[in-house]
Phi, psi and omega in degrees: 000151188233310186281126181240127174242120186224136179294340179295347182278351183233168180297151184304323184288343183254002189293318184294317178295320176301318180295316177304314180296319181295317179297317180295319181292325185277320186249259176222172179297123186219158168256136186230131180235128175283155180263359183217155175275356180293158177307129189279141175243134174199147181212132177234126174245129187234157174205155183247142178226093184059239181274357182258151174241137176248134178226135170259122183246124173235129187197165170287168178301145184194168172237130183241128182240133169257105188261167178298323178297318178295320181296321181298332181268001187288146178251352179219158179242120184225161168245136178247141178239121180255124174255118181285128179254313178221153179075197182230142177227159177228135177245130182232114178201148175055036177078010179235156174233135176239125175263124185254126172256166182308129181096343177280160170213161178207162179241161176210151191252129185289349184273356179226154182300145173207163177228136173245132183233134178225114186282344182204185180304145183208168171220135177224155162256126181245124178259128186245113186227155178299132182297320184295332178294321179289318182298323178298333182272317190233002180085196183305142185279346185305332184281345188238353181291155176048041176234122186288131166259109191287148179302325184272358179284158182304312181282324178300321181290342177267313191285313183300312177297326178297316179298315180297316181292322178294318178301325183289334185246001191302327182279356186255357183253157179284175185297319182293314178298322179297319178298320180288321176298321178299316178298316180296317181298315178299317180297318180293316181297313182291330175296314180295317180290322178294341180276351181297138185295340181277357185268116181278347186265065178206159174272105196263020168238150181303322182295313180294319179298319180294319179295319179295317178300317180295318179299316180295324178294319178297316178300316182299321181287342188240023183299332180283353180277111183293342180270001183296125179207184183303313184297320182291317178297316179299319179295319178295333180269343182077030177233171181281154177299322181296318180291322178297317178299322180296322178300315182284329176299326178295342178252020174064035177210183174236165179299315181298315179299320180295317179300312182295321181294322179288324175298315179297319180293321176296318178297318178300315180296319181293321177294332180281335190283116180296337178291342179250018186297334182267358173285136178289161178297325177298317179297319178298314181299315180296321180294340180260009174094008176269132181259351184227120185295321180296318178297317178300314182297319179296313181294320181296315181293324178296325183278323189239004174068008176223147173291155181307317180295319178296319180295316180296317180294324179294317184280338182231078183305138177089351179279128178297137177303134184235000000 
């Protein structure tokens, strides 16, 4: 991590306002209240990993509110995941409260009001990720917010340390490795959240979960096949197209939507990859299963708000548009 924002850099009388501004700049627009009149202490260290941001937060006790007024002024939609490192924290959203002890984590959605409460000094790692990326994986977030994933649970014991370890090295890895770490992190977080018993958008028997995992693996291996569709995936699995669609419907998506989203994500990674910098955009699109460059450009811009050529130039400064 590289960027450090610390209240020790300003006069004691200005520390709380400085902290409010730092929290808003780092995460989303929030209201912040200290629990004591003593000089406030807070420190945020941040680093970026592809589309994700990792922040280490150390601070005195406080209450943080994401209000409807703040939400109305928002320019982005994100999901935040807090991993408790020291002290105790509480997340309140969607009618639920999660109390976090060291090693626990929970998520909250910036598009709806929430409250974070810390009764004393604490430390957290906060993961800041695009909301649409999570929704594509597990469906609406209402079912999983403010729900504790315990440190001692099977997935909690895997995911929380991974987030902490990734946060520690994020500023030391290259762009390609950062992109891959981001993908792994998203996959681990959504797997853990999708496993929560309160989440209705999951395949909740081992057999269905295994079939869905196999279908996604087949799709991933065949993204370059322009003929890849529901019927072909179902045939490769030896199941009916209708049953395959039902598996994906349980995850709030369709087979076709999943194929296109994975093709776009592969194209994004390939455009980001310096080892593929001399591949033309047409070659990248064809390798990802797109047969028409105009169609690829429209879908890419709709997903990432930049045309493929603009995205490649942004991620690889000095590279001639190809």
